[in-house]
Structure formats: C-alpha cells, structure tokens
C-alpha positions, 0 to 999 in steps of 0.5 A, a space after each residue: 732660170 726657168 725650166 719648161 717641161 716640154 713636148 716639141 710635138 705638142 702645139 700647146 707646149 710649143 706655144 708655151 716655149 715661144 712665149 717663154 722665149 719671148 720673155 727670157 733666154 734663161 731657159 732649160 728645156 726638159 723633154 720629159 717624154 725623152 728623159 722621164 722624170 722620177 716620182 719624186 721630181 713629179 711630186 715636187 712639180 705638183 707641190 710647186 703647181 699647188 695641184 693634185 695629180 688628177 688635176 694634171 691628167 690629160 683626160 683626152 689621151 687614149 691610154 687614159 680612156 682605155 686604162 684609167 677613166 672612172 677608176 679611183 687611185 690614191 695620189 701616190 698611185 696617180 703619180 706612179 701611173 703618170 710617171 710611167 705614162 708621161 703622155 698623161 701629164 698636162 704640158 707645158 709645165 714651167 718652173 721658176 724657183 719654188 713656183 710652177 704653172 701649167 702653161 696653157 694658155 701660154 699667158 699663164 706663164 706671165 705670173 712667174 715674171 712677177 
C-alpha cells in the first residue's frame, strides 16, 4: 500500500496523487492538514525520506518568512515547528513500505515502483 500525505488544495499535491492513481489503486490518502501527524510520525517520514527537517520546509510560506526565516533551530525543534504548522511541510510525500519520496515533480514517485 502507498500512503500519500496530501493537501487537495495544492496543485503539486494533486499532480502527485493523479500520478500515483495512474499507477495503482492501492492508496491511502492522508490529508495531514486535517488530521495532523505526530512528531514521531514526522520523524519516521523524514527517516524514510532520508532528509533533515530543514530540507522539507516550504520556505515560500508566509508563516516561515514571518516567524522562522534566518533562525537556527535543532532538528527536534524544526520537527515540532513543522508538526505545529503543517503548511510548512513540502508535499506530497509518498510512502511505500520503508521508503518515501517527495512527489514534486510527480515523476519522483516512480522510484517507489522499482
């Protein structure tokens, strides 16, 4: 089963979901803005992505620019900030078993099928 962390209002997230749906119907959609994820769940996602929290921040968001830009935080602090402000998390994130990818562009998802 594939899990996609999805925001239906986001063009890139919708493109990722469409790409995934064109390949399989074994999909669970996690609308993480409606049903927030825990810090541990986000840490697990980062491990599967092989990314640091800072690599998954949407720096164009106004909340980032107003409150966090130019400030130094530990990885754990960034995780807490991002879980409390899920709009900051890049999307979509697609998970298959023990691996995850950021689905922007949507073709990045293809590696999960190999």
